[in-house]
N, C-alpha and C positions, 0 to 999 in steps of 0.2 A: 504492499499500500503504500510504502514514503516514495517511491521511486512515483508515483503518479501526483502525490502533495507536493514535493519539492519543485519549486517552477510556478504551480501552479497556484497558490497563496502569497499573501502579502508579506513582504518584509520590510526592512526597519525605515528604507527609503522609497519603495515601490509601493503602488499598489499589483496587482497582480496582471491587470491590464495594461499597465505602464513599465511592469517588467518583459512582458511577452512583445511590447510592440519596440523596446529599446535593444532586445537580445536581436530580435528577427531585423530589426533597420541595421546594426551593426556587425553582426556576425552571420555565421552559416549555419545557426542553431548550437542550443545548448540543451541536450539532455540525458534524465537518468536512468537508471535501469539497472537489470542484474546480468552478471555475466559469469556460466558455469566451464569450467574446462575439465575435460576430464585426463587420466594419468595415463600414457602412453605402455607406461611402465608395470602398471598396476591396476587390475580390474576393478576395485572397491573404491580406490582413493579416487577424491575430486578436489577441486577448489572452486570456491562460490565469494565472488567479489560484488560489491555496489559499485556500480559504474558512474561515473560522469563523464560524459562525452561533446567536446565541443571542437568547431571548426570555424575558423578565423582569418582575414587576409592578414598579414605580418603589422602591418600599422594600429589592426586593432587586437592586437594581442593582449595588450596591458588590461584594455575595458574586457574583454572576455574573462582573463580570470579574476577580476574585480566583482566581475558579475557572479561567478563562481561561490566567490567568499563571500558576497552578499547570502544568498540563498543558503550557503551550509550554514552560516553562523548565524543570521537574523531572520528567516523565515517564522513567521505567525502562526503557531499551530493550533493557536487558543478558541481558532474562527472557527467554532462548532458548525454552524449554516454552513460556511463555505467549505468546512471538509465532509459536511451528508451531500453538498451538490456535485464531489468529488467522486465520492463510493457510488452512489446511481449512476454516475458516468460509467463507471469502471467495470461495475457490473452488467451494465445493459452491453456495454462494448466485449465483456469477456463471453455473455452466454450467445453472442451473435458469433463471434471469431471460434470459438466449441462448436456451433453447429456447423458453421462454412467450410472450417477445415477438420472434417470426421476423419482425414487417413491421420492427422497428426495425432488428433486427440486420441485417436486408438492407439496406434503407436508408443506415444508419449507413456498413457495410461498402462498399457502392455510392459513394456518397459521398467516402471515402477515397482512390480511384484518383486524382482529380485535386484534391480541395480538401484544403492542408496545414490546412486547423483539423477537417475530420474525420478527419482520418488521425490528428491527434492527437489527439482523441478517442476514438477505436477503440481508441488504446493506453491510455487513461484508463480505459476503461468498454465497450470491445467485446470484438470475439472477439483483437484483439491484447493487451488487459490478459491475459484469458484464459489465452491463451496461454504469457504470463509468470508469472501467478500457479500456473498447474500445473505449471511447471516450478520455481520454487521450495516446493514444496510435495516435489516428487519427491526433489528433490536438497536437501534441509533439513539434513542432517547433514552434509554436506559444504559447505556453503556457509553456515552460518548465522551465524558471525562477519562472513563478507562482508555479511551484510543487516544485522546489527544496524552496522557500517559504513557501508554506504548511506545508512539512515536516518538517521543521525548529520548526515553529508555533505550529506543532501536537506535537513533543518534549517535548517544553517548558509547555505546558499546562497540558500532561498528566504525564512524567515522573518527579514527583513532590515528595517533600518528605512527604507532607502529603497523599499521594497516595499510601506511599509505605507499601507493606504486605510481609511477607516472610511466606514458607508452606515448612519444611524441613522434610525428611522421612529418618532416617537411627540411627546409633549407639547413646546412650544419651551420650556417651563421646567427641562424635564430636560437638555437639549441642553450645559450647563456641566457637568453631571456626568460626561457619556459625554464631553465633552473633555476632562477631566483625568484620567480610567479610562484614557480611551487612548493618552494621554502616559506614563500609569505605564507598561503595555503597552508602547509604545514602544521605552522606554528599557531595557527589558530582553531586547530580542531579540539576534542576533548581528551583532556587530562585525569579525567579520573580514577577510580579505582580498576584494575583491570577485574571483565566478567568472567566467571566461571564459563569453562568449556562447555557448550550443551552438546549430549550426545543425540545422536540420531535415532528416532524409532527405527526398532528392526523392517525390514520388507515384508509382504505379506502377498503369498500370490491369492490373486482373488477371483482371476480369470471373469469379466464380469461384462453386462451387454448393456449400452445406454438407446433407449427407446426413442425415437422421433418419433413425428406425424408424414414424413417423408415412406417412398414406396424403396429406396435404394441403403444398401449399405456397405459401412466403411470397416472390412473384416482385416486384424492384426493378427499378427503371431511372430512372438518375441523369443530368444536366448542367448545364451553364453557361449561360447564355443572356448574361451578360453579357460573357464571355470573347468571343462571336459580336458586340459591338458593341450589343447590345439593352438598352433601360431599361428598369426596373421602374416599374409603375402601378400605380395603384390598382385595375383593372381587373381583375388578377391574383387579388383575392380573392373579386371575382366569378366567375369563372373557377372558383376550386376548387369551390365551390358548385353551379356548373352540372355540371361531371365528377362531381360525387359523387351529385347527385340525378337525374340524366339518364343520361348516355354512359356511364362506369363502370359505374353504376350497374346498368342496364338490361343490358349486355354481361357482366359479370364477375358482379355477385349473380345478378341473376334469368335469363338465358340459359345464365351459367357455372357457377351452384352455390355461387361462393364466400360467405364469410360476411361481408366488408365489401373496402371498395376505397376510397384514401387518393391524396390528390394535395398538393402541398406548392411554393409559390415564393417565394423568401426575399431581400430588399431586396439581398443581393450576387449575387445570380445562381441559387445552389445551388437544385437543383429536383429532383422527384420523383414517378415514380408507382408504388405500390405495390398489390398484393393480399394480403387475409388469410384464410390456413385457404381456399385453393385449391385443387378438384381438378386443376388444367388449369396448364400450366408455358408451353409454345408457344404455344400460343392465347390466352392474356394478354397475352404478346410483341406479336402481331400485334395484339390489340386496338387496346394502348398505339400502332401505328404510324398507327392508323387516328382517331386525336385531331385532328392537324390537320385532315385531309378535314373531319371532324365541323365543328370551330370553323368553317371556311372557308360552309360551308353553313348555319350557324347563324342561325336565325329564331325570333324570339318578339314579339309585340305590346306595347301600354305595359303591358299587366296582368303578363303573364309576366315582362316585366324588372323593374317594378316588385315582385314576389315574389321574385325572386333579389337585389337590393338589400335590401330589408328582411331576408333569412336573413342577407346581408351583415354590413350592419351590428349585426345585433342579439349577433353573436358579438364585433362588439367594445364595445358598449354593454350592459356587464354591471357588477350591483353588483360592487364593489369593496371589501375590507377595506384598513384601514389596513397590513397584510403583505403583500397584494399589490400596491396601488399603489405600495411603496416597492421593491418587486422589479422593478413596469415601468421605474420612475423610474431606478434603480440600470442594471438592462439598457441602457436608451435613453443614458443619460450614457456608458457604455464605450463603445456601439457607434458613437457619434458620429450619433447621431438624434435632428435638432431636430423643438419644435413646429410648426416650417413645413413640413416634410415630414410628418409627422402631418397637418397641416389641409392640407395638397397631396394626400396621398391619400385622406383623407377625400370632399375636392371630384370626385375622379374615380371615387370611389365611386357619389356622390350622382346625377353628373350622366350616369353610364356611357349609352349608347347600345347598338341591337345589333352595329354599324357599331364599334366599339372593342373589344367581344367579337371579334369576325370577323379584326380584326388578330392578334389573339395566336397567331393559327395560325403567322407565320413565329417567334414566340417559342417555341414548343411543339416546333417541328420543329428550330429549335436546338440543344433539349436531348435530344431523340432523337438527332439525328445524333453526339454522346459517345459513345454508344452502353456506357453504364456500366452492366454487369446484375450483380445478384448475386442468388441464390434462395438459401432456406432450403427444404428438401422433401424429398419422400419420396426414395428409391434407383430405383425403378423409373421415375419421372418424369425424374430428373436424368440417367439414362442414355440415355433415350430421345430428349432433345435435347442429349445432350453437345458437340454440334457447335458450340453457342453458347456454351460456356465453355472457356475458357485452362486453368485448374484446377479438379480436384474434391476436395475434401474427405469424410472419413468422420467423422459426428459418432454414436459408438457409444451407445446407450441400450437398456440391459441389462432390457428387458422382460419376453423370454421367461425371463430365468433368474430373476429376481423372481419371474412365474407359477409358474412350475416350485418355486421356493422355500415359496409361499403354497398351493402344490398339496397337498405334500408336509406343510407343517406341520399343514393343517388333516383330513389323512386321506384326500384324494380321490383318493392314488395310493401304491402303496406302495414305488417307485423313491426312492431318497434323493438327495438334489441332493450332487452333489460341489462342489466349492471352486471358484472362478470361473475359475481357469485350467484345471483339470480341466472344466470344463464346455465352457468356449471349445473345446477341443480334441475333443472327442465331436461339438459341434455342426460346426466344421470337417470332420471327417472326415467325418460325412454329407451333409453339402451340398459334395457334389466340385465343381460345378457351375465355371466360370472366373470369376473377378471381373474386375473393370478395373482397369486397371495405375493406380494412383496415384500421380501422382507427390510427394505431400506429404499425410501425414495428422495431422488433430490428433480426441484421441482422449477425450471427453467420459465420464468412467467415472462406475459410483454413482447413475447417472440414472434419475429417469423424466420421460418429456414429459409434465408436467401439462397440455399442451393437446389430446394424442392418448390418452393412456391408457385413458380411459375409453369411447373413440369405436372403437379399431382392438384393442387387445386387454382389449374388455369382461369385468369380473370378473360371475359370478353375482349375481343380485339376489335377496337374500336375502330380502327380504320377499315378492316377487314366488313365490317356492321354497314358504314357509310359508302364502301364503293360497293357494295351490294343495292345497297339503297339508290347509288348513281344509275347502276346500270337498269335496275326495274324502271328509273325513270327515261333512261333511254330506251328501251325494250318496249315498253306500252305504248309510245305514241309510233311506233313505227309496225305495231301488231294492230295499232286501228286503222293506222296509213292502207297497209295489205289486204285488210278485210274490205275497206273500203274499195281496192283497186278489184279486188275478186271478184264483189259481188254487181261491181260497174256503178255503184251509187254516187251518181251527182247531187246529191242532198244539199241543200247549203247549211241546214240546220247541221247535217252530221259535221259538216266542216266547221263552223262554228265549234260545235263540242269539241272538236279534236285541237282546235285554236285555244279554248280555255280550259281544256286539259296540261295542254302543253306550256301556255302561262301558269300554272299553279304548280307543275313540276320546276318550274323556274325559279319560283316564289319558294318551293320548298327549299330547294338547295342553298337558297338566300340564308334560309335559318341553319345550317349544318353551322355557320361560327359561333350561332345563336347556343346552342346544344353544346359545343365544347364547351362555353361558358359554364352551362346550367353543370356541364357534369364538372369541372374544376371547382364551381361552387359547393359541388354536394359533398366532394372528397374534402375541402375544407371542413365542411359540416362534421363530418367523420373524425375528422381530427381531433376537434372541441367538443364532438357528442356524446352518447352518452358511455359507461363504463372507465375504467381508467387505463386509457390507452393513450398514451405520449407519442407526437412526434417521432424520438430516438427512436420508439421501437420498431419502427417500420426502414426496412432494408429493401428498396423496390432495384432490379437489376436492369440493365439497358434494354433487354430485351423485353421488359415489362412496358408496355402502352399504358 
C-alpha cells in the first residue's frame, strides 16, 4: 500500500496535485514500487526491495532528488480522507488487472504454493494483495488510525540507511552528482532501533480455482526442477520456443481453440505451463502431461534446429535503450548472475542438438510431478473439474446487473433496476438450483471482466443496427417503385405516396444523430443511476461500441 500512497498525498511544501504537476513538468516521472529478485544460486532465496525510480535530464537532477527527499521525509500520512480515496482506487485497479491478466494471476498463485518468492509477490501484487486491500476498504472507518500507524511503521523499518542502494544509468560525468545527492537522501532516512527480522509463513500447496462469469479459462501448472536435483541449461530457452510454436500451439491453440499458450523455465528452477483464454480445462491439463513424451520423441534436422536457435537468440539479441540496459544489469547484480553464466547459457543455445532437447524430458517431468495447479475460469468448467482442486473460490463479476442497468437507462425495458443487494436477492430467488459448497469466498465487487464482457455479454452493435435501418430505408422505396413498374400503374396518388414515404425516410435519417445523443444521455444516466455503480468500475474495450 505504501507504494501507492507515496507521491499521492500532500507533503510539507506541496499538495498532491502540485506535487504531481511539478514532478511531471520537470522530470520523466518518479515512481514507487516493490522489486523482487530471485537468487540464481539458491532455489528459495530472494531479495525484496522498496524501490524509488526516477529519470530526468542532467540539469534537473538536483530537482529530482529534492522531490524524492520531499516525498520520503515529509509525506502527510494522516489525511485519512485521501487515504481512503487511494485505497478505493487501488482496489478497483487490482480487481481489473487480476481478471484481465488471468494467465499471470494463475501462474503467480500456482507458483506461490512452493516458492517463498512467489508467495511474497502474491501478497504484494496478486490475489493475496487484493484480499488485503479489499478488507482495508471495507473496514476503513474502524481501522483508519491503525492504517496510518502501520504505514509510518513500514517507512521507519524499510527506509533505513543500512538498506540503501543506488542503481544509476547515465553519463559517467554525472556520477559525482548522483553520489552527492544520494548521500544527502541517505542522511535523512530513519535511524531508530533496528526491527526484528520477520519470518515468512511457510508455503502451502492449495490447488485453487477462481471462478469468473466468463466462458474461458487460464490454466496454469507449476513446479521446480532444481529441487529434484536437476540443473538449468540454455537449451531450456530453445524448448520454450519449440513448445510455443509446435506442441502447445498445435494442441492448445489449433486443436483446442485457446487464444494462446506459454511456458517458462527460470534459473532457480521455477517453471510453468499456462494457457490463455482457453475453452478447456481438464483437456489442457492432459495436454501438459504429454509434454515429456513429446520431448523424448522430438526430431529435427539441422535446418529445423537452426530455425529454433535463431528464434531463441533473436529474443536475447535485441536493441536496448540505456534504461533497459541499466535494468538488466541491476537485475543480474541482485540475482547473482555473472557474465560467465550468461556466456555459458549462450554457448549451450548456439551449440544445441536435438539430443540436448530430448534430455529435457526428465526435467519437465520433474516440474509436472509437483502437481501445482491454479485456474482462473468459468464456473461451469471448474465445477466439472472440481476433483482437480482442493479449494474453490468465487469471483463475482456483475455483468448481469450492469447490463440490466444499461437496458433500463436506454429505455429498452420498463423494469426499473433495484439496488445491488435487492437485485442479488431476486436473482438468488429466481435461480434456486443448488450451488457448490465453498470453503472460502473471495468476492471481486463492482467489476466487469474486461477480457470477456464483449464476448460473453455482447452489447448491441449500434452501428450495425443503424446500417440495417438505413438499408431498409433504401430498399423500401425501390420495392415500391418495382411494384409500380410491374403493375404498370400510373396513378398519381401512388406516386404521391411514394414521394411522401421517401421524404419521411429522409426525415428519419436526420433523427439518427438525435438517437445517438439520446443513447449518450442514457449511458450518462446509467453512471449516475441506481445501485452503487461507479464510473471507475467500467472498463470498455476499443471493440465495444
